[in-house]
N, C-alpha and C positions, 0 to 999 in steps of 0.2 A: 464748262462743267462747274456746278456749284457744290462744294462740299464744306461741311462745318470745319471750323478750325481744329487742328489736331486730330482730324478724323482717322487718318491712317495709324497714328500712334495708339489711339484708343482701340481701334479695331485689332491691332496686333496684340495689345495687352489682353483684351477680352477673349480673343480667339486662341491665342497660343500661350502667353505668359501665365495667366491666371490658372488655366487647367493644369499646367506643369507644376505651379506652386502648390495647388491643392493636392495633387498626387504625391509630391514630395512630403507635404505636411502630414498626410495620412500615414505614409510609411514611417515617418519620424515618430509620430505619436504611438503607433503600435510597437515600434522597437523600444521606445522609452519606457512604456508601461511594462513590457516583457522584461527588460533589463532590470527595472526597479524591483519587480516582484521576485525574480529568480536569482539575480546576481549581486544584490546589495544587502547591506546589513541595516537598512533603514528600519525605524520603528513602524509598526503596523499602521499607526495614525498617519505617518508621513507617506507611506505607500498608498493609503486610501486617498490622501490629499492629491498626490500626483495622478492617481487614476482618475479622480474626479476632474482634475484640470485637463487631462487628456481627453476624456469623454466630452467635456464641455467644448473643447476645441473641435472635436469631430462634429458635435452638434451645430457649432457655428458654420462649419464647412457644409454640412447637410442643408442648413437653412439657406446658405448662399446658393447652393445648387437648386433648391426649390424656388428661390427668387428668380434665378435665370430661366428656369422652366416656365414659371408664370409669365415672365416677360416675353418669352418666345411665343407662348400661347396668345398673349395679348397682341403681338405683332401679326400672328396669323389671323386673328379675329379682325384686326384693323385692315388687313389686306383684303379680306373678303368683303368688308364694308365698303372700302374705296372702289373695289371692282364693281359692285352693284351701283354705286353712286355715279361713277364715270360712265358706265354703260348706259344708264338711263339718261344722263345729261347729254351725252353725245347723240343718242337717238333723237332726243327732242330737238337739238340743233339741226341735225340732218333732215328731219321731217320738215322743218321750216325752210331750210335751204332748198329742198326739192320743190317747194311751192314757189319760192322766189326766183329761181333761176330760169333763164330762157328755155334751156333744154332740161326738162325735169329729170331725164334719165341719165344725164351726164355724171352726176355724183355717184349714184349706186353702180352704174356701169364701170366707172373708173375704179370704184372700190373692189368690184368683183374681178376685174381684169388687171389690176395694178397699173392702170394707165395714168400718166402724169397729167395734172391739171396745168396746162401750158400757160406761158405768159400772155399769149394772144387771147386765150380763153378767159384768163383772169381779167384783162382789161375790158373784154367784151361784157363780162358780167358786172364789173364794178363801175364802168363809165359809160356815158351815153355819147353817141356820135364821135367816137374815137377821141374824145376829150379826156386825156389822162392827167388833167390838172386837178379837177374837182370831181369827187365821186357823186354819182346820182343818189337820190334818196334810197332807191332799192339797193344800189351798190353798197351804201353804208351799212344797211341791214345785213347783206350777204357777208361783208367783210367782218362785221362784229360777231356773227355766228361761227365763221371759220376760225377767227381768233379765239373764241371761247372753246372750241374743240381743241385747238393747239395748246391753250392754257391748261386744259385738263390733262393732256399728255405730258406737258412740262412739269406739272405738279407731281404726277405719277412718277416721272423719271427722277426728279429730285429725291422723292421718298425712297426709291429703289437704290439710288446711288449712295444715300446716307444710311442705309440699313434700317430705315423707319418701317418699311414694309418687307414682308417675306418674299424675296425675289422668286423663289421656286413657285409659289402660288400665283404671283402676278404674271410670271412668264408663261405658266401653263395656260392661263386664260388669254393673255394679251399678246402673245408672241406674233401670231398672224395679223392681229388687229393693228399692232404698232407698225408692222411691215407695210401693210396696205395703206394705212393713213399717211405714213411718212412719204411713201412713194407717190401717192396721189398729190400730196400737198407740198412736196419739196420745192417746186418752182414758185409756189405761193410764198413759202418761207424766204426764198432767195429774193423775190420781188419786194417783200416787206422789209428785208434787211437793207436793200439798196434804197428803197423809198424813205425809210425812217433813219437811215445811216446808223444802224444798230446791228453790228455783226454778231452779237451774242443772243439775238432773238431765237428762242427755241433751241438753244445750244444743248440743253440737257436731253431734250427729245431726240435730237440728232445723235447724241452720244449713246443713248439707249438703243436706238435703231442700229447703229454701227456695232455695238457690243453683241447684241442678240443676233444680228445678221452674220457676224463673224462666227458665233457659236453654231448657227445653222449650217454654215459652209463646212465647218469641221465635222459636224455630225453626219452630213451627207457623204463626206470623204471616207468616213469609217464604215459606211454601209457596203 
């Protein structure tokens, strides 16, 4: 799992601590202005100064709130854009894969039925004559397009994990797509990890699948 440094600290501050401080500040400003006007002997100029300072503080808080709203809207807009980009990119790669593979119906059938792309099928598609040392020319093309699809989901998963994208929007569109793609390609991911000796390959995609699949199980139990 890739997360930016201090991710959890910043998330706690933005989600819980800042809203609490804003709420306390608003109450404090209102009480201060009320107390100044009704329970003190300050000159009218001083009362006006305190009132202006209080309203200025409220203005700053309102401005901050507007900034957070704009940032949230930007995240939603970015989420919609990445959804369209990844969908089109993956479609292009799958179309090429269907033309390259021996069994052109293997990929879409696997996607529809959530069948895993097994190790033996992987080797059959990537290598010629059971030679699993050097990929064939066609195998290298197949491998590169599958890796491109996985990279798309890895990028998406990193964005969701670090709150770059709006998870609610991303999940509404990609929930079943993430499930089907991961279950189809999980053996391919394992095979590549063993071949490349790189255990972190697609670790964020795997994390997203496990997180959303866990949520799906909980939601089913509630029904």
